C-alpha positions, 0 to 999 in steps of 0.5 A: 772150737767144738769138742767132737765125739767119735768112737771105735767099737767092737761088737760080738755075737753070743758065742764070740765066734765073730767079731765087727769093728765100726766107728760112729759119731754117736755111740749110743745110737749106733748101739740101738740101731744093732741091738734092734736090727735097725743097721742091715748088713754083716753085724745083723747077718751074725747077730753081732749084739754085744759090744766088748770094746770102745774107745772114745777120740776127739779126732776123726783122723785118729778114730780112723786111724784107729779102726784101720789098725785094729782091722789089720790085726790078727783075731788073737791080738784083737782078743787080747785088746778086749781082755786088757780092759773087759776080761769076762767080755762083758756086753757093755751096752746091756743096761747101758746106765747101770753096768759096771764098767771095766777101767778103760784106759786109753788106747796106747798105740806105741804100747801095743805095737811094742808088746811082742805077745800081740804082734801080727805074723 
């Protein structure tokens, strides 16, 4: 059986005023499209060219479930998720091969649901 690779990712702009949550099967290619304006729409309009969070999945159903759940969260909960693994909000796509990476831990849905400090209202 072939291994599949899917990612959920969060992008923002220079001033962190807007977040974009997306799904892709080619993270590096998608980052290139965002960075060079190859994609029209929301991300291009708001200059969302900084990758601040991502998570890898093997199953598309898990990937889509994660994306939908994140999109339902309040902004402060999304911020907390980013700050858990990337406190300085580094652009993780800058110098992709050279960038120091935060220690990404697989996102634990149950842990995030139980954490009342991150609960949606």
